[in-house]
C-alpha positions as CSV (number, residue, x, y, z in Angstrom):
1,M,51.1,143.9,147.1
2,S,53.6,145.8,149.8
3,K,54.4,149.1,150.1
4,E,57.7,148.8,150.1
5,G,59.9,151.7,150.4
6,M,62.7,153.5,147.2
7,Y,65.8,154.6,147.4
8,V,67.5,158.1,145.2
9,E,70.3,157.3,144.9
10,P,73.8,159.1,142.9
11,R,75.8,156.8,140.8
12,A,79.7,156.6,139.9
13,Q,78.5,157.6,136.0
14,G,76.9,161.3,136.9
15,D,73.3,159.9,137.0
16,F,70.6,159.1,139.7
17,A,69.7,155.0,140.4
18,V,65.9,154.4,142.2
19,R,66.6,150.8,144.1
20,K,64.2,149.2,146.2
21,E,64.5,148.8,150.3
22,G,66.8,144.9,150.2
23,A,67.9,145.9,146.5
24,K,71.6,145.3,145.4
25,R,70.9,146.3,141.6
26,A,68.5,149.8,140.5
27,S,65.2,148.9,139.1
28,A,65.6,152.3,137.4
29,T,67.6,155.1,136.4
30,A,67.6,158.8,135.5
31,P,69.6,161.4,134.4
32,T,68.3,163.8,137.1
33,Q,67.5,163.7,140.5
34,A,64.3,165.3,139.4
35,E,62.9,162.7,137.2
36,A,64.6,159.4,139.8
37,I,62.3,161.1,142.3
38,A,59.6,160.8,139.7
39,R,60.6,156.9,138.3
40,A,60.4,156.1,142.5
41,R,56.9,157.5,143.1
42,E,55.8,155.4,140.3
43,L,57.4,152.1,141.9
44,A,56.7,153.4,145.2
45,L,53.4,151.4,145.2
46,G,52.9,154.0,148.4
47,G,55.7,153.8,150.5
48,E,58.3,156.0,151.3
49,I,60.8,157.6,149.3
50,H,64.7,158.3,150.4
51,V,66.4,160.6,149.1
52,A,70.3,160.8,149.2
53,R,71.9,163.7,149.9
54,V,74.5,164.8,147.5
55,R,77.6,165.7,149.6
56,N,78.8,162.4,150.3
57,S,81.5,161.5,153.1
58,G,83.8,159.3,151.6
59,D,81.9,156.3,151.0
60,G,79.0,157.5,149.8
61,P,76.0,158.8,150.7
62,D,76.2,160.6,153.9
63,K,72.1,160.7,154.9
64,F,68.9,160.2,153.0
65,R,66.0,162.3,153.6
66,K,62.6,161.4,153.2
67,V,60.2,163.0,150.4
């Protein structure tokens, strides 16, 4: 399998989504950012994990950081 990047982003519902690079829908959701990061590590298969900063700039997260 290829190594795909995973993104952890806050959702409007107050939880966090884990999304594969290029995907429109979340692969998983978790109630906390820490749980979402753990799930992203399980799904990433060695790929990079990018976590959205919780600070928003109007239209959503303004930057991502690698974990």
